[in-house]
N, C-alpha and C positions, 0 to 999 in steps of 0.2 A: 412503745417502750423499747429503749435501746438495749441490745444484747451486750453483755459485759463478759470479758474473758479475764480470768485470774491466772497470773503467773507467779509461782512461788519459787524463789531463788535461794538455795542453801547449799552449803558444802560442809559436811561433817567430817570428811576424811580426805586423805591425800588423793585417793582414787576419785572421790566425788569432785575434788577441786580440779583435777585434770579434765573431767567431763565438762564442768562449767566453763573452763577456759577454752576448750576446743569446739564446743557445740554452740550454734546460734539458737536463740530463743525466739520462737514465733508464737503468735496468738493461737490458742486452742479453745475449743468450745467448753471443754471440761478438764481442768487440771488433774494430773495424776496425783493421788495421795502420796505415792512414794517419791515424787520429785523433790530433790534437795533444795534447801533455801539458799539465799545469796550469802556471799562471804567476801572477804577482802581480796580483791584481785584487780589488776590493771588491764586485763585482756578485754577486748570489745565483744559484745554480744549483738546479734542481729534481732531487731524487733520490727515486725511488720504489722500494719494496721490499715484498714481501708478508710476512705473519707467518710465521716459521719459515724465511725465505729469507735469503741473504747476497749483498751487493754489495761488490766490490773497487774501491777508488779508488787510482789511481797518480798520483804527482806527479813533476815533473822534478827538483826539488831534494829533498834529504833533509828529512824531516818533523821539526820541532822540538817542536811541541805540538799537541794535539787536544782540542776541547771539544764536548760534546753537551748540548743544553738539558735534555731529560728522559730520564734513563737508563731509566725504566720503559717507554718507548716503543721506543727503539733503543739498542743498545750498540755500542761501537767497540773494535776490537782491532788493534794494529799487527803486521803480518806481515813487514815489511822496512823499511829506512830510508825507502823511497819508496812504500810501499804500506800501506794500512789496510783493514780488513774491517768492514763495517757490517751488523749482524744486526737484523732486525725482530722485536720482542717482542710488542707489543700494538698494535691499530689506533689511529692517531692521527697527529699532526703535531708536529714538533720542528725544531730547528736544529742544524747541524753547522758548526764553524769549524776550519780547518786552517792552522797556521803552519809555514813552512819556514825553513831556516837562513839564507836570503838576505833575510829580512824580508818575504817575500810572505805573503799569506793568501787563503784561499778560503772562501766562504760557501755553504752548501747548505741548501735547504728540504727536509727529509726527510719523506716521507709513507709511513707504514706501513699497508698495506692488509690487510684480512682475507683469508685464503686462500680460494680457491674451494672447497676441500673443506669448510672450516668453514662457509662460507655455505650450501652445499648441505645440510649436516647440520642447520644451524639452520632452514632452510626446511622440511625434512622433519619436523623436530620440531614446528614450528608447524602444519603440515598435519595431523599425527597428533593433536595436541591439539584442533584445530578439529573433526575428525571425531568425537572422543570427546565433547567438551562440547556440540557442536551437531549432533547426528546428523540426517540427512535434509535438511540445508540446504546447497545447492550453493555452496561458497566456493572462490575461487581466490586464491592467494598468489604474487606474483612480485616479483623484486628488480631494480631499475633505478637506477643511479647512487647506490647506497647506501641507497635508500629502499624500503620494503616497501609494495607496492600491494595493497590488499585489495578484491576484487571479488566480486560475487555477490548473492544475495537471501536475506535473513533474515526470520524470522517477525515480530519485534517489536523495539522499541528496546532492550530488555534484552539480546537476543541480539546486536545490533550492538555494544553497549557491551562485552559479554564478548569478542566476536571481536577488537575493537581492543586490549583488554588482553592477549589471548594473543599477537597479532601484535607487540605492542610489546616483547616480550621479545627480539626480534631486531633492533630498531633503530627508526628513525622510521617511522611508519605514515601512509599516505595513504588515508583512508577513502573508498572509492568504492562502498559497499554501497547496495543498495536494500532497502526495507522493505515488507512486505505492509501495505496500508492497513487499519488496524484498524476494527472496527465502531464505531458511534456509542456514546458513553457512555450508560449507563442514567440515566434521570431519576428523581429522588428527590422524593417527595411527603411533606410533613409535615402531619399532621392534629393540630391543637392545639385544646384545649378550655380556655377560661378560665372558671372558676366563682368568683364573688365574692359573698359575702353580708355585708351591713352591717346590724347591728342596733343600735338605740339605745333608751334608756329614760330618761325625765326625770320628776322629781317636784319640785313647787314647793309651798311652804306659807308664807303670809304674812298679816299683819293690819294694818289701818288703823283708827285710832280718831279720830272727829271729833265736834265739838260745833257745834250750830247756834244757840247762845245760852244754853245752860245755864250757870248761875252767871255770867250776863252775859259769856260767853266764846264767841267764834266762831273756830274753827280746827281743827287736827287733828294727829295724831301718826302717822307711818308708819315701818315697818321698812325700806322701800326695796326690797322684793322685786318689787313690781309697782306700777303707777301708782295713786296715791291719788285719791279723788274730788276734783273741783274745787269749792271752797266759795266761794259768793258771799255777802258780808255783807249785813245788812239795810240798806235805804235809809231815809233819814230821813223822818219824817212832816212834815205841813204844817198850819198854822192860817190859815184865811181868814175874813174878815168881810164879809158881803154884806147890805146893808140892815139893819144892826144885828144880823144873825144870824151868830154865830161858828161856823165848821165846823172840826172837828179831824179830820185824816186820820192814822190811826196808821201808824207805820213798817211796811214789809213785812218779813216773816220772812226769815231767812237760808236759802239753798238749797244743795244738794249735787248735783253732776252727775257721773254715773258713766260712764266710757268702756269699762270692761270688764264685760261682762254675765256672764261665767263666774265668779261669786263668790257668797258668802253674805252677806246684809245683815240686820243686827239693829238695831232702834230701841228706845229706852227705853220702858218701859210708861207708859201714861197720857199719851202724847204728849210725854214728856220729850225735849228736843232733844239727845239723845245717841245715837250710833250706832256700830256696829262693822262693818267691811267685811273679810271673810275670804276668802282665795283658797286653794284646795287643789286642785291639778291634777296629773294623772299622764298622761304620753303615752308611746306606743310606736310605733316605726317600723321597717320592714324594707325594705332596698333590695337587689335582686338584679341582678347583671350577668353576662351569659353571651355569649361570642363563640366562634365555631367557624370560624376561618380554615383553609383548605386551600391550601398553597403548594407549587408545584413548582419545583425548581431542578436545575441540572446539577451534575455532580460537580466539586467545588472552586470553585463559583460561589456568591456570597452572594445571599440573597433576604431581603426585608423585607415587613412588613405593618403597616398602621396603620388602625384604625377609631376615629376621633375627630375632632379638629379642631385649630385654632390660635386662640389668643387674643392680642390685642395689648396691649402695655403700653408706657407712655411713660417715658422717662428723659432727664435733662438731659445733653447731650453737649457743651455749650459755652455761652458767654454768649449768652443769648437764643435758643438752639437746643434744640429738643426732638426726640428721635428716637423712633420707634415700631418695636419689634421684635416679631415673632410667635414664640410658643412653642407647641410641639405638646403635645397631651395625648390620652389615650384608651387603647385597647388596642393595643400594639405588639409585634411579634415580629421579631427579626433572627436568622438562623441561617446557618451555613456547613457543608455536608455534604462529607465526604471519604470515598471508598470505599477501604478497606484491602485489602491482599493477601489477607486471610482471607475476603473477600466481605462483611464487615460494613460499617457506615457509622459513621464518627466524626463526631459532631455538636457544633458549637459553637453553643449556643442561648442567647438572651438575651431572655426575655419581660419585658414591663413593662405595668403597669396604673396609670394616673394620672387624676386628676380635679381639677376646680377646687374650691378650698377658700376660700369667701368668709368662713368664720368667722375665719380668720387673715389676712384681707386687710388691706392698708395703704392709706392715703389720701395721695396726693402731689398737691399743687396742686389739690385738690378732686376728683381722679379716684381711683376705687377700683381698686386693683391686687390681684387675687386671688392667693392662694398655690396651690401645686400639691401635692396629696397623692399620693405616688408609692410604688408597691411594685414593685420590679424585682429581677431576679437575672440571673446569668450563670454558665453551667456548661458542661462538656464531658462527653459520655457517648458510649458506643459501643453500637449496636443492630444487630440482624439484621432481615431483612425481616419486617414485621408486629409487631415487638416494640414495647412502650410503656414509658414511665416517667412517674412522677408527682412533681411538685414540690409539696410540701405544708408544713404547719407555719407558714405565713405568717399568724400571728395578731396582732391588735392589740386588746388589752383595756385600756380606760381608764375611770376613774371620777373625776369631779370633784364636789366638794362645796363649797358656799358658805353661810356662816351670817352673818346680819345681825341686830342687835338694837338696841333702844332703850336708851341708857345708863341705868344704875341700875334702871329698871323691868324690863329683861330679865334681871337677875341675881336677882330675887326667886324663891325656891323655889316650885315648882308654878305660881304665878301668872305667873312670868316667861316661861313658854312662850307666853302671849298677846301678848307684846311682842317676839317673835323671828320671823324668817323664815328658811327653809331652802330651798336649791336643790341637787338632786343629779342628775347626768347620768352615764349609763353608756353606753359604746359598745363594740361587739364586732364585729370585722371578721375574716373568714376568706377566704383566697385559695388556690385549688388550680389548678394547671396540669397538664393531662394531654397528653402528646405521644406520637403514634404515627407510626412511620416505615414507608413502603412504597415498593417499587420499582414504577414505573408505566411504561407505554408510551403513546404518543399514539394518538388515535382514528384508525383507518385511513380512507383515502379511500373515500367512498361509504357509510360506516356512518352510521346516524342520529345526529344531534347532540342532546344534552340541551337542553331548552327549559323556560322558566318557564310556569306556568299563570297566565295573566293573568286577573284577575277580570272584565274586560269586553273586548270586542273593539274593535280599532282601526277607524277609518273605512276604508271600501274605497278603493282607489286611484282617482285621477281618470282614469287611462288604463290600458290593458291592457299597456303597455310595462313590463318589469321595471325596478325602480329600482336596478339594478346593471349594471356593465359586464361583458359576457361575457368570460370568460377562456379564449379559444380557444388551444389549444396548436399551435404551428407548429415547424418545424425551427429557426427563428431564435430563438424564445424558450424552447425546451425545454432545460433544462440537460443537459450531457453526463453520462453515467454516471461514477461514481467509478472511477479507474484501479485495477487490482489491486495495483500496487506504485508506490512513489515513493522518491525519494532521502531519505536520513536528514535532510539539512538542511531539505528542504521539509516533511517531516513534523513536525520539531521546531518549525519556524516556524509551522505551522498550529496547534500546540498552545499557543502563547503566550497568556496571558490578554488579553482585550480590554479596552479602556478602559472603566471603569465608566460606565454610563448616568447622567447627571446630569439630574434633572427639576427644573424651576424650582419653588422652594419646598420642595425636599426637604431634610430635616434631615440633618446629618452625625453625629449621636449622640443619646443619650438627652436628650430635652427641649431639643434645640438650636434656635437661632433659624433661621428659614427665610428671612426677608427683612427688610430695614430700610428705612424711609423717613424722611426728615429734612425738617422744616419750620423755617423761620426766621421768628421774629416777636418782638415785644416782650413777649409774654405766653406762658406755657406752652400748648402745643396739646393738645387732647383726644386720648385714645388711640384713640377710635373715629371 
């Protein structure tokens, strides 16, 4: 049998009217006989009822009409001309308006509370789920002012998040949990091996024909493959008469000067002033590049490596203004490790090998700007401790041929080969990147440190005083030990990523500029 509460609302005097207007009406187990009845007023009264409970509202005059804001929260039934019954259905708030036959109206703010039995059942259910999902972790759940307070200590942030989700099924949760301080993240070392082999082969064949006076002709014909000899024509002779004696000085012969000694020279037989200069060269070259950087990074923190340098180049940035920007080149590695729940490491790795290419350089305002020959890649892999992967297949095979000939003479069958020059260049480049991932730990205090083997000893110190400041430990400068537990908010705040360290001159990307200087003058400034 449901308990019923009767509220009688009446105002017989001005004093009673002030009381009804200023005081909220709540459910009572037994109404007071001296409580006044309802009257005509527009002020709101507070009416509270629990889910599954009933409140009776009495009026002085017969009720004409009743309206409730949200019927799914509370429902109203008329029991007599001057009495209505308000039933609580679900927790929430709504409004109730009552009109009487004399034109009066009453406003009520109806609050439907959850029943104590339902709240206790909900808390018991939350405690049971917490014990099941988080065994061995002492957690306390309490209810105050409609909020669920969660206290205790959990093992990690995942347990805290799961506990909040479970407690959230009963209402708004206030997280007051502490978390065991986790151990430091493992450090990840990346061993990278860059192996690059550049091979080139060049072959040149050319011919120069010259005449030093044959057929009264001084000159030459070249195919243009290499520099022809410099021909100096004959100087004129002279005739002088001294004391009636006439002396005739013959003209000097034409000469040829050769600047390239790596050639074949043939002159006409019998001193004929004809010659042929032939060049036939073949060259081979091998360039090997090897870098072995070892880089250590924390979980989720980016690390980078660069073995190379920066070169300046100039560009016009305005009228009479030349700016100089520096570009990086060399062997570079950027990587970002992330430890997965499986214990493996997911790597975002971006190796790069670049070099200055003066063969494709350009000249601006008299200054030579080299090009950059770059081979780079970016990939994402997943490795376990000690595993490796290889990035290969970065091949660059090129062959360039150039043919030059003397018009008409170079087209003669068989003999035309003597009037042609040929240049052939072949390049072959291979790049292999070998990456090995290992979990490492720092060298413990007191263990011997690795040191280089210097080829010669340094000079002895000028005094026997150590050239370092003693680092004596005192109670004031000794850091406190880490606490066993801390609040969830403090632990999450300590795990936020730090601001990246910006080093002056550091590039922000592949081949990015590191610094820029500007000079203003009437003429372009040199890049160096």
